[in-house]
N, C-alpha and C positions, 0 to 999 in steps of 0.2 A: 740089438736091444741091450740096454744096460741091465746089470743085476738089480733085482728088486729085493730089498730087505724085508724080513718078516713084518707083517702088519695086519692088524685086524681092522675090518671095515664096519663101523657102526652106521648102518644106513639111516638111522634116525637123525644123524647129525649131518647128512649130506644134503645140500641144497636140491630142491625139486624144481625143475623147469617144465614149462607147458609148451606142447607142440600140437597145433591143430592139424587134424587129418582132413581128408575129403569130407568125412563125417566123423564126429567124435573127437576125442582128445587123447594124446599120449603124454604121460608124465614121466620124465627122466630124472634119475639121480645118477650122476656120472663121476667116475674116478678116472683120471688120465695119468698113466705111468709111462712116460716116454712114448714109444710107439704102440702101447697097449691101452685099450679103452675098455673099462668094465662099467656096465650100466644095469641098474635095476629099472625096469620099464613097466608101467601100468598103462594098458589101453582101456579106455572107457567102454561102456556098452555102445554098440553100433559104430565101432571104430573101423574106418577104412583109411589106409595110408594114402596120402595125397601125391605119391610119386612111386615110380618103379625104381627099385634099388639094385645096383650091380655090385655093391660092396660085399665082401665076405664076412660071415658071422659064425659064431657058435651061439645058438639060441636055446636056452633051457626053460621049459615051462614050469613055473613054480606053483601057480594056482590057476584054475580055469582051463579054457581051451581057446584055440584060434585056428585060423586057416592061413597057411602060407600059399599065396597064389602066384603062379608064374605068368609072365606076360603072354605065354602061349595058351593060357586057359587052364592048364593043369593045376590041381589043387591038392595040398597035403594037409590033413587035419592033425593037429598036435594037441595033446592034453597033458594035464599035470604029470610030471615025471618024464615026459618025452623031450628029446633034443634033436635039433637039426644042425648040420654044419655045411658050409659052402665057402669056397675060396672066391676072392675078388674076380669079377668079370666072367664067372661061370654060370650065372643065371641072372634073370631080371625078375625080381620078386617083390611082393608087397604083402603086408599083414592085414587081416580082417578079423575082427573080434566082435561077434554078435552080442555076447554076454559079458564082455570085459575079461581081462586076463592080466596076470603078473608074470613077467619074464626076467631072466638074467641073461644079458647079451654081452658077449665078449668078442671084440674084434681088434684089428690092428695090423701092423706091418707083417706079422708072421703068416697072414692069409693071402699074401700077394703071390 
């Protein structure tokens, strides 16, 4: 990964994209810095991801709460102030947000 110079991110100026889930919608604001991706993500009420993800992430809950569900059926509840971390290919997971949630998600080459 290359060096990243100091920079402040004004999320109000970052384009918001919409991603439909199995139910509900995810709204992403994404910054890509070489092999590093930083996203502010909002899941609507009744959001269920439409796929099982094997990608590594650092996920920090900014507001609300959600469930990280493993394909094995195991569930972890995360609420405001909690974080989870996993490397690529070490779990098959998806997010479920009954009441909506706001997350900061960081992923990239360093999680391989």
